[in-house]
C-alpha positions in Angstrom: 58.8 84.8 22.5 61.8 85.1 20.1 61.1 84.8 16.4 62.8 81.8 14.8 65.4 82.4 12.1 64.0 82.5 8.6 65.4 80.2 6.0 67.1 81.6 3.0 64.1 80.7 0.8 61.6 82.3 3.2 63.7 85.5 3.2 63.8 85.6 -0.6 60.1 85.0 -0.8 59.5 87.9 1.6 61.8 90.1 -0.3 59.9 89.3 -3.5 56.7 90.2 -1.8 58.0 93.5 -0.6 59.3 94.3 -4.1 55.9 93.5 -5.6 54.1 95.6 -3.1 56.4 98.5 -3.7 56.1 98.2 -7.5 52.3 97.9 -7.6 51.3 100.3 -4.8 50.1 103.6 -6.1 50.0 105.2 -2.7 53.2 107.2 -1.8 53.2 106.7 1.9 56.8 107.4 2.8 56.5 105.9 6.2 55.3 102.6 4.8 57.9 102.6 2.1 60.6 103.4 4.7 59.5 100.4 6.8 59.5 98.1 3.8 63.0 99.2 2.8 64.3 98.7 6.3 62.8 95.2 6.5 64.3 94.4 3.0 67.7 95.5 4.3 67.4 93.2 7.3 66.4 90.3 5.0 69.2 91.0 2.6 71.8 91.0 5.4 70.4 87.7 6.7 70.6 86.2 3.2 74.2 87.4 2.9 75.1 85.9 6.2 73.5 82.6 5.4 75.3 82.4 2.0 78.6 83.2 3.7 78.1 80.4 6.2 77.2 77.9 3.5 80.3 78.9 1.5 82.5 78.3 4.6 80.8 74.9 5.2 81.4 73.9 1.6 85.0 74.9 1.7 85.6 72.8 4.8 83.9 69.8 3.1 86.0 70.2 0.0 89.2 70.5 2.0 88.4 67.2 3.7 87.9 65.5 0.3 91.3 66.6 -1.0 
């Protein structure tokens, strides 16, 4: 079953959780750190894409109003 697309807010919340885990974790398990950083990169790319789509939508709306 395919995972549904996260909202921007859900992605930001997950990023904040990852950051907190990395900041407070005393164990230096490079494999875990690597996986968390990879996940963060995926989340950031998704956020960037969503913001770009929102920006395009807003530009279209503003053009119609002019």
